[in-house]
Phi, psi and omega in degrees: 000319180295322179295322177296319179296321178297319179296318179297317178296322179296319179296315179298316180297318180297318179296315180294321179295328181289319183279344180279124182253000180243143174246103184257159174301157183300335182273000182239168182230169177222149177287146180301124179081001179249172184241006183264137180270138180235161177285329180203163179283152171302153190298326184276356182258166181246139182257131175219113179052054174070012179238136181265122182243158173286328176222155179289144175297165180296148177067026171237155180252154185264132174237121179251120177243180178291340184259354180162185179244133187230148171253129189222155167239173184300136177060026184295318187254014181272133176269140180249002178287149178286314180202159175246158180294164185296324182286340174228077193278347188257142183249133177213118179053049176065022177236139178269126185235161176279319177226153179290151175300162187295336185260016182230164174248156178269119175239110189056240178255019181245158174251119185235157180276344178209138180289146177289165184295328182287343176227066189279344180278138183244121178284108183248144181277330186198142176228022182297319175255274169245147184293125180282141183291152177212222183263157174268130184226160175285325179206168182285134178281166179301330180290338179227074190280338188274137181254125177243116181271108176272198184298317186236350190222163172251122184249137176265121186234153173291323178210156183289151176294159184295341183263014181235161176268121184272106178270102184296321185296313182267000182055045182236147175255106186266143187275351181213154177268156177291167185295324184282344178224077191276353187256133182262127177216123183051044177064024178232142180269129182235160176289317178224159179286146180290165182296329179291335180226072191281348187262132178256135180220143180280125180250132180243136175237187178290343189241343184200176173223124189214149178275127186233148182271137181227154176282341175204158181284151176297162183295335182264011181240165176236162185263127174232093186071240177259010184248147171262117183237157180283328178218153176288147177293163180299138181095351178247149180248161183260125175220126178054042178065023181229142179277125181230156181281319179231150180284145179288165181294335178289335179225071189280347186271145182248119179266120187283154178285343187288341182245031183290340183289347177242011186255145176277359181285117186285332185275003175299145184102345177275344178201170179290325181223149175241135180282123182226158176269346178211141180288326181264083183266161177071202183255023182286113179248355181278315181252124179248133181251149182245159180261129175219110181055047179066012175251143174272122183235149177267356178208131180287145179288171186296324183285342176228072194275357183249136181249131179215127181050041175078013179233148179271128184234161177282335176205161181284147176289165183296324181293338179224064188285341181278147179228147179229138183295127184226089181068244182262006179215180181246136182260129181278130182225159180288324179211158181291137180289172179298148180070020172234161183236152179274126178230138179057035172075325185234347184272131175263118184232152179277345174211154183284146177286171185293329179277351176223061189263021176243117186262125176215130179055042176063022180230140180277132183230165178283337178204164179278149174292160188296323180277357174229056190269355178278122188255122180250126183289136179220081182076242183265003180223177181242143172266137179269121183235158175284334178204160178286149174299157186296332183272359182246171185244156180266127179234133178059035173073338187222354182257137177260123183232149178285331176215150184288143179286165182301326182287345175215068194279344185270136180266113182239099177052057175065018178231141180273124182230163181277325179220158179270151180218166181295149003277000179254069190270340184278133181261131178232128179237133173212180184218157178231132179261123180252119178269105180284324173203194186295329186249353185237126177219152183230137178256125180249125180268140179235142179225127186236154168252120187235156176280330180211154181283146178295162184299329184271014179237169180239158181269129171219107186056239181256025182235152173258119185237150176282326180227143177288147178290163185297329180283350178215062187262022173261122187252124176216126177054044177063020178239144182270130182231164176277344177197167181284131178280151177287147002266026181263068187278337180281148180215151173222151185276125177230104186068238179259005184254151166261111181272127183273138180210167182275343175203162182290142179290170176297156180063023173233164183236144182275129182231125180057043170075326186235339185271131179259123182237154177282340178208148180289139180284177187293324184288338176220074188258022173253123186251130178211127181054044177059028178229144183267130179232166176271351172199164181281146175290163183295330182289340181224072186263004174278132187250133175229119183282129178228109184060237185264359180233175183243143175261141179262120184237157175278340175196164179285146178287163183293336182274351182250166178258161179227149179248182185286336182268024175062032174256123180271127183232156175279336178211154182290144179288167181297139181094358178236167180237152180270127175231105187056240181253031180232159174249125185235162180278332180208159183279144177285173184291331179282347174223073191279345189272133178266109181266108180261115182273168181296331180280004176092358180279148180241133180229153176267128183227151174274342174207158182290137178296169181297138180059036169243168187243140184248138172219113184058241183256025182234149176242142183227144167292328177214137184299148179298166181300136180094352180260157171249164180247136177209118180053046178058033171231154177265131183220151179279333180228139176283146177293164183294333179288335178228074189278347187265150187239126173290125188292338182267304185274349183060027180274140177282128184235149174282328176215155175278154177292165190300319185275001181260159177238156179267116182257204180296150177058033175059035179267140176268111185236166179274348183207145179286151178288170183295328182278351176221077186274344184269151184234127175236144178273121181231151178277125186240217183300140179061019174075011181276141179283127182236156176272111185252131177280128181227166180286318180218162174292139183291331179257136185293325184262030181288154173266141184246148177221122183274117180235180179295326182285331184158204181255113181282143175256127180230149170289327173206158183296133177296169184297329183276000180243164181245149180262129174282127183297140180061019176222156177255054184234136175255139181225157175279325182232144179273136179299163182294333182271012179229161179241147180267119175242112188070246175238027184239135174271116185245144181274071178232156183261350174211157183290140183285308187226034182233151183280322193235161175241115185261124182268098184255177178290339182259001179139184180268117188250135176280126184221154173267344173207149183289144178286166178297133181095358178249158179241141180274118178239093186071248177251013183247139172260116186236156179280334179224131175291153175302152184299331182278358182247167179243165182255127177227109178050054177064025176231151177265128182227159179290325180206167182288133178283171181293334178288337178227075189281348186266138182237140176232124180259116183258116180252009183280332181280173180294331177240111181299145180219154177241126184240139179262140182226154168283321175221137182300132184273168171054232182263027177258149180228155182277127174238092191071240178255013183241139175270126179236166178288141184296333177294327176296319177295316182292328182295336177264015179061039172254170187243150179245138179207122179051050174064030177227142179264123181241151171289326176217154182298140181288176181298150180064024173225162175225149185276155178245177184290334182264029175059039171240157180255132181255128183288135176263000183300315181294322179294319179294316178298320179295321179295316179298316180297319180295322178295317178298317180297322179296317179298318179298317180297319178296321177298315179298318179296322178297312181296328181284321188262328189249318185289133185250309186069199178274130182234167173285161183300316181298318180292325179298316181297319180296317181288327175299317177297322179295321179295317179298318180295321183296320180267008180057047178274148177273169182298148182287346180282349181277170180297160184297319183298326179279347181270001178272140176214118179272114186251339182229133174228134178209165182251126181250108179053197183264340184283336183248151174269211183288132174257137183240128172272131180244124179263123183232134182254016179285172180294157183286346182273354178286147183275146177263145184244169174061038176055042179273135172281129184244132174236129184255130176254117181239098181240030179096351179255186176295133188305139176237127181258135175254122180248140175241118183250129178268135178249000000 
């Protein structure tokens, strides 16, 4: 019995696992057929193995607790683990949790749906709404001393709920007060409410209903004496949120509850009547209420049927003597409104009554005045006009009509007449169909008197007709006749008319001397010179059949064939063969081959045409039934080198194609026959592996795979297939109620040693990391993140992290997605925290630089014509580098040309001579005056004039004259003096 129960439970579990499409944590549940995880099931549903059902499955029992309704089997909620780790110390359904689910209690280290009898007290944190679950205890601890008896349980609380009486002596929270003290105040029962909280109101909770004292009534209640009630009792009216017997003089009017659906008064429904100072309260302008005997009414009664200034009256006052029908009463007005007419002196009506159905000057009259005697129909009444409108007709001298009536149906110069007369003597009748909607249409007949018939009509007596009548159906010159007049003796049939003409038109044939026909009839079906004969003349005795008649020819045309009996045909008849442009009974010796085409035609050939097949002395487009093709010949048996037969083309093959199998009689087919459904790969002709159809797999422990061709036999499942656990079956896809571990489909509900569950096209695969092209969403690897989430580094997240603050929403794919980036990729640029296309940035005349959209180019950049910013950093660095190189070159040049250092005497003399030459100095043997040369002149500030440097090569011991400052340069050469003379 236990084994049967286990099998039944396994079937139920497999079915439930198959229909469940969500994998929720052990502490959460999911609705049947839905994919969203919840903390607990809705109250009206039943929970079974983390799934919420409307009813419990078969062979399960119902358990109703204070926290929910459950479907259970034996030992369903018992944990069998010895212990759980410290970080997850609690056990529930063989899972270690940190905290118990919301719908369970903690019993020792287990999570249970109901506490056992030996520990029936439940430590609850709060019972203000529904008691929250806690631990199972033998008795209440000192920290939670108060006992609250709910519907099914005893709860240990720190303090009693606000809706209970706190009995300090017994440490009990009681759900009701005694009869002698019925009012609850501060968790104490009193005879009457205190003055600070004088109002009593009934409070309802999940566990009781009790009268409680309040300092004021709730917003949804009204005051009736000392009680807060939801509605006033019968006979009392509502005023200022208080129930009163009579309305005060300040608000004497009573607004009824019966018309609350059109009233702006929100407190309607709290009493039968509300005391108001005006019936038309608020900003309601659509519905106006009237006063009748101090009651607000939406319709005046029959005895006071007229409404004026919001009051019901027996008649309208003189200042507003006109009345207009307004629903169930009449409204008094000073004058009739637009689009209404005055009837019976004071009534405003939208149409005139039958006794006053003539409208003139916006007033209904019994008849029209003499100068406005033309009557135009307007619905149920007539308008009086001085003349009829231009689009209407005059009938009976004074009535304006849109169309003439049957008794005077003809339109004669905008007047309806019984008959037409000269000069408009011709009568024309036609009709117009008016489609009012898809199913309703109306036909309107028109009758005219005309001076001449329109071009598309014919003359018959004094009428214009579309077709001539049968007694005069010969048509000549648009007139109907009883026969064709001479010399127009020829006639041809056009529709129902015989059209008269002087000769037959082109593409017609003459029959019986006068009748023109499009084809010769059966009694004279031989045509010659556009005339019908009963046989061809001797001069043109070659016959060519064309449609239903024969043409008489002097010879057959080059495009047709001819036979011996002088009949020209487009193709040779059955039993003959085509030889050039002749039909013969047999082929001659120079063209001995009979070429039979697919269309059934036979031709004589000296050799078979290209891509045709030969068998004996015949050529075929396709070999006859029962033959095979080999090297463009038809054969009954394929040679040994090509033993296989294509089942469609019947071609002999050395091997079958990859997707084909070898069936009976070496045929290459797309599927194995019923008597050989299994497929084994065998080495055949030329050593190639072929798919061979067999009755059974040759090896007893073979693995099978069901394909379109048949059932394949394998030693082990190929790499592209999956192995079904505990079965020797290979499949392409793993069922929904199984998981893929490695390459095996296993009947488990969660992965054993893997972190993630990857949802692939072949099934749900257990993985330690998501494959390329998948995104990690919690513990699931998915191809698309949910629409409410974003993608961050191949992961699904609720929002973009600070490391990837930029978001790009792509709506171009079939499933829109939002991706977070550190820097916008490709041709995208950052606009705040959003990546946009750079063309969007440019279209608003903004600039892009380093994947960011700017209003103006940033520092050290310059803008280009295409709204991009070009960096100047490289140009500045290049300029600095060029400047440094220039300085280095100048330094090197200085050291090469100017710096001397210590030199040898010979070298000194040479360089001294060079210096003298460079400054154009004269020889030292000349006089001092001749040895001066002013080579530099400059201006020093404003106080001094030009300063002249004088280069002198005399000895240093010579005296300087004229107060000259002398500076001696002694660098190892002959002394040179520099003089600065002030002018």
